[in-house]
Residue, then its C-alpha position, 0 to 999 in steps of 0.5 A: m690527198s688532203e685530209s678532211p677536217s676532224p669533227p668538232d668536239p661534241r661538247l663544243l658542238a652542243i654549246g654551239l647548237q644551244i646558242r643557235r637555238l636560243r638565237e633563233e628563238r629570239g629572232y636574231s640573225l647571226e649579224q645581230l647576235a655578233e653585234r650584241s655579243g661583241l663578236s665577229f660574225r665569222g667567229l660566231i659562225y665557228i662557235e655555232h658549228g663547234r669549231r671554236n673553243l670559247s673562252v669564259l669571256t666569250l661565253l659571257g658575252i654571248a649569254a649577255g647578247l642573248g639575255v640569258e644566264p651563262g648556265r643556259l649555254v652549258n648546263h645541258i652538257g654532260g661532262e666526263p665524271e670527275k676523278s677523285v683526287s687523293r691527298 
């Protein structure tokens, strides 16, 4: 029996869906955005499906390729509450 792959992290999936939404709004194909962002076609597919953890540089490249501020790709995501650090 083979194990099914684990579901993507919801935060990565939310970023991927936002990238896809913005890409489609602009009428870009996956190939076009990959070229504009300096990514591989396959890498972009993994990102849009929440299967790849983006580096900051990758996120910046995608934002530039879409012509948006990087925050547009992540500001809609609710993170876990920050834990206070006692000193």
